[in-house]
C-alpha positions as CSV (number, residue, x, y, z in Angstrom):
1,M,-0.2,-0.1,0.0
2,V,1.5,3.7,-0.6
3,Q,0.2,6.6,1.1
4,H,0.7,9.8,-0.5
5,Y,1.6,12.8,1.5
6,P,1.2,16.9,0.8
7,S,3.7,18.4,-1.4
8,G,7.1,18.4,0.0
9,N,7.2,14.5,1.4
10,M,8.1,11.8,-1.1
11,S,6.0,9.1,-0.9
12,R,6.3,6.3,2.0
13,I,5.0,2.4,1.9
14,V,2.7,1.9,4.8
15,S,3.1,-1.6,6.2
16,N,-0.2,-4.1,5.5
17,R,-0.3,-4.0,9.1
18,A,-2.4,-0.8,9.3
19,E,-5.4,-2.2,8.3
20,K,-5.2,-4.5,11.3
21,T,-3.8,-2.0,14.0
22,D,-4.3,1.6,15.0
23,Q,-1.0,1.7,15.0
24,V,0.3,2.4,11.7
25,V,4.2,1.2,10.6
26,V,5.3,3.8,8.5
27,L,9.0,2.5,6.8
28,P,11.0,4.8,4.7
29,S,11.0,3.8,0.5
30,A,14.2,3.3,-0.9
31,L,14.0,6.3,-2.9
32,E,14.1,8.1,0.6
33,D,16.8,6.3,2.2
34,S,19.8,5.1,-0.6
35,K,21.4,2.7,2.3
36,L,17.6,0.5,2.0
37,A,17.5,-2.0,-0.6
38,P,14.3,-1.7,-3.0
39,P,11.3,-3.9,-1.8
40,G,11.7,-7.1,-3.7
41,T,15.6,-7.1,-3.9
42,Y,15.7,-10.2,-1.5
43,R,13.2,-12.5,-3.5
44,V,15.2,-11.9,-6.9
45,F,18.8,-12.1,-5.2
46,L,16.8,-15.5,-3.9
47,V,15.4,-17.1,-7.1
48,A,18.7,-16.6,-9.0
49,L,20.4,-18.3,-6.0
50,L,17.8,-20.9,-5.7
51,V,18.2,-21.4,-9.8
52,S,22.0,-21.9,-9.7
53,I,22.0,-24.2,-6.6
54,F,19.5,-26.6,-8.2
55,A,21.1,-26.6,-11.9
56,F,24.5,-27.7,-9.5
57,F,22.9,-30.2,-7.5
58,A,21.0,-31.7,-10.5
59,S,24.0,-31.8,-12.5
60,L,25.8,-33.9,-9.7
61,V,22.5,-36.1,-9.2
62,V,22.6,-36.7,-13.4
63,A,26.8,-37.7,-12.8
64,Y,25.8,-39.7,-10.1
65,W,23.3,-41.8,-11.7
66,Y,25.6,-42.3,-15.1
67,R,28.7,-43.3,-12.8
68,A,26.2,-46.1,-10.5
69,Q,25.6,-47.8,-14.4
70,E,29.7,-48.9,-14.6
71,M,28.7,-51.9,-12.3
72,Q,32.6,-53.1,-12.9
73,Q,33.8,-50.2,-11.0
74,W,30.7,-49.3,-8.7
75,Q,31.0,-50.7,-5.0
76,H,28.0,-50.6,-2.8
77,I,27.3,-49.1,0.6
78,V,25.0,-49.3,3.5
79,L,23.3,-45.9,3.9
80,P,24.0,-45.0,7.6
81,R,20.2,-45.5,9.4
82,V,21.3,-42.1,10.9
83,L,20.2,-40.7,8.1
84,W,16.4,-41.0,8.7
85,V,16.8,-39.3,11.8
86,S,18.9,-36.3,10.0
87,T,15.7,-36.2,7.3
88,A,13.4,-36.1,10.5
89,V,15.6,-33.2,12.0
90,I,15.7,-30.7,8.9
91,A,11.8,-31.1,8.3
92,A,11.4,-30.2,11.9
93,S,13.9,-27.2,11.7
94,S,11.6,-25.9,8.3
95,A,8.8,-26.4,10.5
96,T,10.0,-24.0,13.5
97,F,11.0,-21.5,11.0
98,E,8.3,-21.1,9.0
99,I,6.3,-20.1,12.4
100,A,9.0,-18.2,12.7
101,R,8.5,-16.6,9.8
102,R,4.6,-15.9,10.6
103,T,5.0,-15.1,14.0
104,Y,7.6,-12.6,13.2
105,A,4.8,-11.3,10.4
106,R,2.6,-10.3,13.1
107,G,4.6,-8.3,14.9
108,Q,5.6,-10.7,17.5
109,W,9.6,-10.7,17.5
110,R,10.3,-11.7,21.0
111,L,8.3,-15.1,20.5
112,S,10.1,-15.5,16.8
113,S,13.6,-15.2,18.4
114,Y,12.5,-18.1,20.3
115,Y,11.7,-20.7,17.4
116,L,14.7,-18.9,15.5
117,L,16.8,-20.0,18.0
118,A,15.1,-23.2,18.0
119,T,15.9,-23.6,13.8
120,V,19.6,-22.8,14.6
121,T,19.8,-25.7,17.2
122,L,17.8,-28.3,14.8
123,G,20.0,-27.0,12.0
124,C,23.1,-28.0,14.1
125,A,21.6,-31.5,15.0
126,F,21.4,-31.9,11.3
127,L,25.2,-31.5,10.8
128,A,26.0,-33.7,13.7
129,C,23.8,-36.3,12.3
130,Q,26.0,-35.7,9.2
131,L,29.0,-36.0,10.8
132,T,27.5,-39.3,12.5
133,A,26.9,-40.6,8.7
134,W,30.4,-40.1,7.7
135,R,32.0,-41.8,10.1
136,D,29.7,-44.5,9.9
137,L,30.9,-44.8,6.1
138,V,34.5,-44.5,7.5
139,K,33.8,-47.8,9.4
140,Q,32.7,-49.3,6.3
141,G,36.0,-48.5,4.6
142,A,34.4,-46.3,2.2
143,Y,36.5,-43.5,1.8
144,L,36.5,-40.6,-0.6
145,M,38.9,-41.4,-3.3
146,Q,38.3,-45.4,-3.6
147,N,34.6,-45.9,-3.6
148,P,32.7,-43.9,-6.4
149,H,29.5,-44.4,-4.2
150,G,31.3,-43.3,-1.4
151,M,32.6,-40.5,-3.2
152,F,29.2,-39.4,-4.0
153,F,27.9,-39.7,-0.9
154,Y,30.3,-37.2,0.9
155,L,30.2,-34.8,-2.2
156,F,26.4,-34.5,-1.5
157,T,26.2,-34.3,2.2
158,S,29.4,-31.9,2.4
159,L,28.2,-29.4,0.1
160,H,24.5,-29.4,1.5
161,A,26.3,-29.0,4.7
162,A,28.0,-25.9,3.5
163,H,25.3,-24.2,2.0
164,L,23.1,-25.0,5.5
165,I,25.8,-23.3,7.3
166,G,25.3,-20.5,5.0
167,G,22.0,-20.2,6.2
168,L,22.9,-20.7,9.7
169,I,25.1,-17.3,9.5
170,M,22.0,-15.7,7.6
171,L,19.8,-17.0,10.6
172,F,22.4,-15.4,13.2
173,V,22.6,-12.0,11.2
174,I,18.6,-11.6,11.4
175,L,18.7,-12.9,15.4
176,Y,21.8,-10.3,16.3
177,G,22.1,-8.3,13.4
178,R,20.3,-4.8,13.1
179,N,18.7,-5.8,10.0
180,K,15.6,-7.5,11.1
181,R,13.3,-6.6,7.8
182,R,10.4,-9.0,7.1
183,E,11.5,-9.5,3.8
184,L,14.8,-10.5,5.1
185,V,13.6,-13.0,7.3
186,S,11.2,-14.2,4.6
187,T,14.0,-14.8,2.6
188,V,16.5,-16.8,4.5
189,C,12.8,-18.8,5.6
190,Y,12.4,-19.7,2.3
191,Y,16.2,-20.0,1.5
192,W,15.9,-22.9,4.6
193,H,12.7,-24.6,2.9
194,F,14.5,-25.1,-0.5
195,L,17.6,-26.7,1.4
196,G,15.1,-29.1,3.6
197,L,13.4,-30.1,-0.1
198,L,16.9,-30.3,-1.9
199,W,18.3,-33.1,1.2
200,L,15.0,-35.2,0.8
201,G,15.8,-34.9,-3.1
202,L,19.5,-36.2,-2.4
203,F,18.6,-38.4,0.0
204,E,15.9,-40.3,-2.4
205,A,18.6,-40.5,-4.6
206,L,21.0,-42.2,-2.8
207,R,18.5,-44.4,-1.2
208,T,17.3,-45.6,-5.0
209,I,20.2,-45.0,-7.0
210,A,22.8,-47.6,-6.5
């Protein structure tokens, strides 16, 4: 919603909470403050980032499938059971982040921060599960360069973990940084949801292509 003021004042972007409360929140537009990103900038960046990440991992899955057809060199590995736990953990973290996003949209920052902290905790738990899975593979003798199946497992999980660490860093920026714009919270939330869906796809590929 854009509200126009008398001559001499520039347009301001008014929060959609104006229709739900008598306390109207007025946010300066990017034209008034050059330090603020124009509305929608975060989402444009997010779409470009997600498309590039998806294309990268899709190419890895295709290479994984192609290499799995070479049965003479392919050595099967048993996927660690902890991967089921990590899958449940990242699904739970996506749920807590979504609750945090919706709570923040209602203006309840303190309550939202608790759910964000829960998301951080679950994200760290997911990384711990992945480390446990790597240790289980080492016990099987599936080292990085000696087994193509194990190599792709390490590649999928380590690259996904690296992207998830990036999401954790942004979570800390939201929690402890000065920039608490709702658009930033939503953008990081959608990025986190994407990582959850990406892991489901990678996990399914590891289970079915062998």
